[in-house]
Each structure stands twice: as C-alpha cells, then as structure tokens.
N, C-alpha and C positions, 0 to 999 in steps of 0.2 A: 621723360625717361624713368625707367624702373630699374633699380639695382637690387640684386639678390646676392647675399653673402652667406655661403655655406661653411659649416665647420663641424668637427667631430669625427671625421673619418680616421682610419688608421688600420693597423694590423692587430688581429686578435685570433686567439686559438678557437677552434670549434667548440661550441658550447658556451662561449663567452658572450659579452654584451657590449654594445656601443650605443651612444645617443648622438644623433645628428641634429643640428640646428640650422635654421635659415632665417635671416632677417631681411625683410623687404623694406626698401626706402625709395624716396623720390616721388613721382607722380602716381601715388597708389590710392587716390580717392576712388572709392567704388570697388575696392579689392574684394573678391569673392572666394573662389576655391583656391586652396593652397595644397601642395602635395609633393610627393617624391616619386620619381621614376628611376629606373636603373638600367644600365647597359653593361653587359658582360662582353668580354672580347669575342668578336666574331658573331655577335648576336644583335638583334634589334633592341632598341630601347623599349622597355616594358613598364607597365604600371607597378608601383610598389603600394602606395596608399595615398588617398586624397581625403580632404576634410573641408566641409563648407563653413561659412561664417557661423552658422547655427550649431555646428558640431556634429553634423551627420558625416559618417565615414564610409569609405569603400576600400577594401583591401583586395590585393591579388590573392588567389587561392594559396599560392606558394608561401605566403607570409602570414596568413591568418593564424591567430593563436600565439604567434611569436613576436610580431611587430605591433607597436601601438603608436598611432599618429595623434598628435594634439596640437593646439595652437593657443597663442596668447594674443588676442585681438588688440589689446592695448599696446603691445610691443611689436605688432606686425611680424610675429615670429611663429614659425611652424617647427615642430619637433618630430623626430622619428626615433622612438625607443626600440632598439633591436635586441632581442634576447634569443638564447638558444641558437646562436648563429651557426650556419653550416658552410662548408667550403663552396657550395653552389650559390651562396649569397654574395660571393666575390664579384664586385662590379664597381663602376663609377656611378655614384648616386647623384641625381640632379634634382634640385629644388625647382618647382614650377608654381607660378601664381597666375590667376586670371584677374585682369583689371579692365573693366568696361569692355568686355568682349574680345580683349587681346590677351594672348598667353605669352608669358615671359619665362626665361630659363636661366638658371645659374650656370656657373662654369663647371660644376661637378666636384665631388669629393670622393676620393678612392677609399673603398672598403675592401680589405683583403682578409679572408678567413683561412687560416692554415689548419690542416688536418692533423 
C-alpha cells in the first residue's frame, strides 16, 4: 500500500502564492516520478508538473514560469511552489507518484484563487 498525504491548499487572491506538499509513505521502494495534476470543475484532470528522481522536470504550458516543482528524496516528499496565481488556476490539485510501474493518487487539495 502507498499512502499520499497532501497539504498546503487554500484560498488566495490573484497574484498570490501557495506551496503544496505531498508526503509518500508505505510500500514505496522503487519510487520514481512524482508530480501534481489538477482538475477544475467541469474539466478533465490535467498535468501540472512532474519530476523524476534525478530532478528532471516537465511542466504544463499554462504553469511554466509561475510554478516550480521540487522533491526531497530523503523525505519522499514533492512540493509545488505556485506563484503569480490566476483565477484559472482554481482546481483540486492531486499528488501522484509512480512506484514500480504503478501510479498512485492522493485525495486532492483545493486551491481557490479569487480575482
């Protein structure tokens, strides 16, 4: 079993910042990619950003230059620093990890950006 615990969501004004955290625990031997997806009301879940064990990153075009993903391998934790937030960033943000060819998802944390 793999457990993912997300934190850091909330309500922020446009132009503000938030930092999301996700701690992975349990049977995580062989953990590789960690990342964040998001799902806005009425829309499909979409990529936010992902990061490999070695630190290679991939961002959605919509967040490039504003969001930064990082990870602490010793703590099995992935972070998403979100700056210059826009109302269109409002969504539930889901942490995801890949462990030995299986993907796992957190329960999500709500991010709401007011205009």
